[in-house]
C-alpha positions in Angstrom: 129.1 -144.5 21.6 129.5 -144.1 25.4 132.6 -145.3 27.2 132.5 -146.4 30.8 134.5 -148.6 33.1 133.8 -150.1 36.4 135.8 -150.4 39.6 134.3 -153.1 41.7 135.1 -154.9 44.9 132.7 -156.5 47.4 130.4 -153.5 47.0 127.7 -152.0 49.1 125.9 -149.8 46.6 126.2 -148.8 43.0 127.0 -145.3 42.0 127.2 -144.0 38.4 129.5 -141.0 38.1 128.7 -138.9 35.0 131.2 -136.5 33.4 134.0 -138.4 35.0 137.6 -137.3 34.4 140.8 -139.1 35.4 141.1 -137.0 38.5 137.6 -138.2 39.6 138.6 -141.8 39.1 141.7 -141.4 41.1 140.2 -139.5 44.1 137.0 -141.6 44.3 138.9 -144.9 44.0 141.1 -143.8 46.9 138.1 -142.7 49.0 136.3 -145.9 48.2 139.0 -148.2 49.6 137.3 -148.3 53.0 133.7 -147.9 51.7 133.7 -150.6 48.9 130.9 -149.3 46.8 130.5 -150.2 43.2 131.7 -147.2 41.2 130.9 -146.8 37.5 132.7 -143.9 35.8 131.1 -142.5 32.7 133.0 -139.9 30.7 130.0 -138.2 29.1 127.6 -135.6 30.6 124.3 -136.7 31.8 121.4 -136.1 29.4 118.3 -137.9 28.1 120.5 -140.2 25.9 123.3 -141.0 28.4 120.8 -141.5 31.2 120.2 -145.1 30.1 123.6 -145.9 31.5 122.1 -145.3 35.0 119.4 -147.9 34.6 118.7 -149.8 37.8 121.3 -147.7 39.7 119.9 -146.3 42.9 122.4 -143.4 42.9 124.2 -141.2 40.4 126.8 -138.5 40.8 126.9 -135.4 38.5 129.0 -132.3 38.0 128.3 -128.6 37.6 127.7 -128.7 33.9 125.2 -131.6 33.9 121.8 -129.8 33.4 119.1 -131.8 35.1 115.5 -130.6 34.4 112.2 -132.1 35.4 111.9 -134.3 32.4 115.3 -135.9 32.9 114.5 -136.3 36.6 111.3 -138.3 35.7 113.3 -140.4 33.3 115.9 -141.2 36.0 113.2 -142.0 38.6 111.5 -144.4 36.2 114.9 -146.2 35.8 115.3 -146.6 39.6 117.4 -143.6 40.6 116.6 -142.3 44.0 119.7 -140.3 44.9 121.6 -137.7 42.9 124.8 -136.4 44.4 126.6 -133.3 43.0 130.4 -133.1 43.0 130.1 -129.3 43.6 128.6 -126.8 46.0 126.2 -125.0 43.6 123.0 -126.7 42.5 121.6 -124.2 40.1 121.9 -126.8 37.3 119.2 -129.0 38.8 115.5 -128.5 39.3 115.4 -129.2 43.1 111.7 -128.5 43.4 110.9 -131.2 40.8 113.3 -133.6 42.4 111.5 -133.3 45.7 108.1 -133.7 44.2 109.2 -136.8 42.2 110.9 -138.4 45.2 114.6 -138.1 44.4 116.9 -137.0 47.2 119.8 -134.6 46.4 123.1 -134.0 48.1 126.0 -131.7 47.3 129.5 -130.9 48.6 128.8 -127.5 50.3 132.4 -126.9 51.6 134.8 -129.0 49.6 137.6 -126.4 50.3 136.7 -122.7 50.6 140.5 -121.9 50.7 141.0 -123.5 47.4 138.6 -121.2 45.5 139.5 -118.2 47.5 143.2 -118.7 46.7 142.3 -118.9 43.0 140.4 -115.7 43.1 143.4 -114.0 44.7 145.7 -115.5 42.0 143.5 -113.9 39.3 143.6 -110.5 41.1 147.4 -110.6 41.4 148.0 -112.0 37.9 145.8 -109.5 36.2 147.2 -106.5 38.1 150.8 -107.4 37.4 150.2 -108.8 33.8 151.8 -112.1 34.7 150.5 -114.0 31.7 151.6 -111.4 29.2 155.0 -111.0 30.9 155.6 -114.7 30.8 154.6 -114.9 27.1 156.9 -112.1 26.2 159.9 -113.6 28.0 159.4 -116.9 26.1 159.7 -114.9 22.9 162.9 -113.0 24.1 160.9 -109.8 24.6 162.0 -108.3 27.9 160.3 -104.9 27.5 158.3 -103.5 30.4 156.0 -101.5 28.2 152.3 -102.2 29.0 153.1 -104.2 32.1 152.6 -101.5 34.8 150.3 -102.5 37.6 149.1 -100.8 40.8 149.5 -101.4 44.5 146.6 -103.1 46.1 147.6 -101.6 49.5 145.4 -98.6 50.2 142.8 -99.5 47.5 139.2 -100.6 48.1 138.0 -104.1 47.5 134.3 -105.0 47.2 133.3 -108.6 48.0 129.8 -109.6 46.8 128.8 -112.6 48.9 130.6 -113.4 52.1 130.0 -117.1 52.6 133.0 -119.2 53.5 134.9 -118.4 50.3 134.0 -114.7 50.1 135.0 -114.2 53.8 138.4 -115.7 53.2 139.0 -113.4 50.2 137.8 -110.4 52.2 140.0 -111.1 55.1 143.0 -111.8 52.9 142.7 -108.6 50.9 142.3 -106.7 54.2 145.6 -108.2 55.4 147.2 -106.8 52.2 146.2 -103.3 53.4 143.0 -102.9 51.4 139.9 -101.3 52.7 137.2 -104.0 52.2 133.5 -103.4 51.6 131.1 -106.3 51.5 127.5 -107.0 50.6 125.5 -110.0 51.6 122.0 -110.6 53.1 123.7 -112.6 55.8 126.7 -110.8 57.4 129.7 -113.0 58.2 130.7 -112.9 61.9 134.3 -113.4 60.8 134.2 -110.4 58.5 132.4 -108.3 61.1 135.0 -109.1 63.8 137.7 -107.9 61.4 136.0 -104.6 60.9 135.0 -105.3 57.3 132.3 -102.8 56.3 128.9 -104.1 55.1 127.2 -101.7 52.6 124.5 -101.9 49.9 125.4 -103.1 46.4 125.3 -99.6 44.9 127.8 -98.2 47.5 130.1 -101.1 46.9 130.1 -100.8 43.2 130.8 -97.1 43.3 133.7 -97.2 45.7 135.6 -100.5 45.0 138.7 -100.6 42.9 138.6 -104.4 42.8 135.3 -106.4 42.9 135.1 -110.1 43.5 132.0 -112.2 43.1 131.3 -115.0 45.5 127.6 -115.7 45.4 125.6 -118.7 44.2 123.5 -118.5 41.0 119.8 -118.2 41.9 116.8 -116.8 40.0 117.1 -113.6 42.1 120.8 -112.9 41.2 121.0 -114.1 37.6 122.8 -111.3 35.8 123.4 -109.5 39.2 126.2 -107.7 37.4 124.7 -106.2 34.2 124.9 -103.1 32.1 123.3 -100.9 34.7 125.4 -102.1 37.6 128.6 -101.9 35.6 127.8 -98.3 34.9 127.9 -97.6 38.6 131.4 -98.9 39.0 134.6 -96.9 39.1 136.2 -96.3 35.7 138.9 -99.0 35.2 137.6 -101.3 37.9 138.9 -104.9 38.2 136.2 -107.5 38.2 136.7 -111.1 39.3 134.2 -114.0 39.0 134.9 -117.4 40.5 131.3 -118.1 41.5 128.9 -118.9 38.6 128.9 -117.7 35.1 125.3 -116.5 35.1 125.9 -114.0 37.9 127.7 -111.9 35.3 126.2 -110.7 32.0 129.0 -111.5 29.7 128.0 -109.2 26.9 127.7 -106.3 29.4 131.2 -107.1 30.6 132.5 -107.1 27.1 130.9 -103.7 26.5 132.4 -102.4 29.7 135.9 -103.7 28.7 135.6 -102.0 25.3 134.7 -98.6 26.8 137.3 -98.8 29.6 134.7 -98.9 32.3 136.1 -102.3 33.3 139.9 -102.2 33.3 140.5 -105.8 34.1 138.3 -108.9 34.0 139.3 -112.3 35.6 136.9 -115.2 35.3 137.0 -118.9 36.2 133.4 -119.4 35.1 131.5 -118.5 32.0 127.8 -118.4 31.5 127.9 -120.5 28.3 130.7 -122.8 29.6 128.6 -126.0 29.3 129.9 -127.0 25.9 133.4 -125.6 26.4 135.0 -126.2 29.8 136.4 -129.6 31.0 137.1 -130.6 27.4 140.2 -130.5 25.1 139.0 -128.6 22.0 142.4 -127.7 20.7 142.1 -129.8 17.6 138.4 -129.5 16.7 137.9 -125.8 17.8 134.7 -124.3 19.0 132.0 -122.0 17.8 131.3 -119.4 20.5 131.5 -115.8 19.3 131.0 -114.3 22.7 133.9 -116.3 24.2 136.1 -115.4 21.2 135.4 -111.7 21.9 136.6 -112.2 25.5 139.8 -114.0 24.3 140.5 -111.1 21.9 140.6 -108.5 24.7 144.1 -108.0 26.2 142.9 -107.1 29.8 141.0 -110.4 30.3 142.3 -113.5 32.1 140.3 -116.7 31.8 140.8 -120.0 33.6 138.6 -123.1 32.7 136.6 -123.5 35.9 139.7 -124.8 37.8 139.3 -122.8 41.0 138.2 -126.0 42.8 141.0 -128.1 41.4 143.4 -129.0 44.3 144.3 -132.3 45.9 142.5 -131.2 49.1 139.3 -130.2 47.4 139.2 -133.4 45.3 139.6 -135.5 48.5 136.8 -133.6 50.2 134.5 -134.0 47.2 134.9 -137.7 47.0 134.7 -138.4 50.7 131.7 -136.2 51.2 129.9 -137.8 48.2 130.5 -141.3 49.5 129.3 -140.2 53.0 126.0 -139.2 51.4 125.9 -142.5 49.6 126.4 -144.5 52.8 123.8 -142.4 54.6 121.3 -143.0 51.8 122.0 -146.7 51.8 121.3 -146.9 55.6 118.1 -144.8 55.3 119.6 -142.0 57.4 119.0 -138.3 56.9 121.5 -136.8 54.5 124.0 -134.6 56.3 124.7 -132.8 53.0 121.1 -133.0 51.6 119.7 -130.2 49.5 116.0 -130.7 49.0 115.4 -131.2 52.7 115.3 -127.4 52.9 113.1 -126.8 49.9 109.5 -125.7 50.7 
């Protein structure tokens, strides 16, 4: 059975929000006060079965873990869907070429809050280095020993930033302000990073010199498993690796192997390549069957957060207002400011 509830005033257009959580309801209701659209919140992911809930709705809103392939797009189109908005920046979970050919417009939230994700990446770096989670757990069991809690100074070390879009650039500049030498790699160099004297190098150079590596690139066909067994072998022994971008950028099994051999000294991730059936759900009672994830949990030098880097008041406000902006533009027949498939050839 599906559960859904509707928030309606004198509405302009109907929007079905799949994978809705209480924070989505709160932020979208607040943003909709002035817009007055009909918002229908559905607490299940979008798939071929739940898609029937969008029948006759011109627009739907999905999240990062809703996988939308060509067949599902055809089904949605046949039901009347003409706009799909994504409550996220990345859109690797949707077949954008098929959407364009079918006639469904797409919009995302390209910059809901770069500081939000950047700050979370920094939190992972600091917490891993100083063993904050382990120290907190010990204190709660009256264990005040310092054994095994030794960290290292970031000052004077080298950071490697893979991807210097808005988020990566903030992380790069912040780590530089802590006294780190910062190397970066990206097909498009950031003017902000260049003005701060951050060095752009090729990937191999970055991997071989960085003490801390942070991933900030979208998931595309070209960079799926960008960090794999071969690339990990190029890294410094004991490197710290951080991923707050997309799970598929990092080959998880290769990372586990690197952790077990000591090639990777620390791993901090907010995303996981098989997270679709895990994250954003409370599985504390029913448990889960994912041997790869359980291997990660068993390793002491791993810190995992459940795709929460985006989760701040400011980001949620930006997500809801940007999404409703796209909905209003679509209703008026205007070009979508945050459209995706307008750039697909």
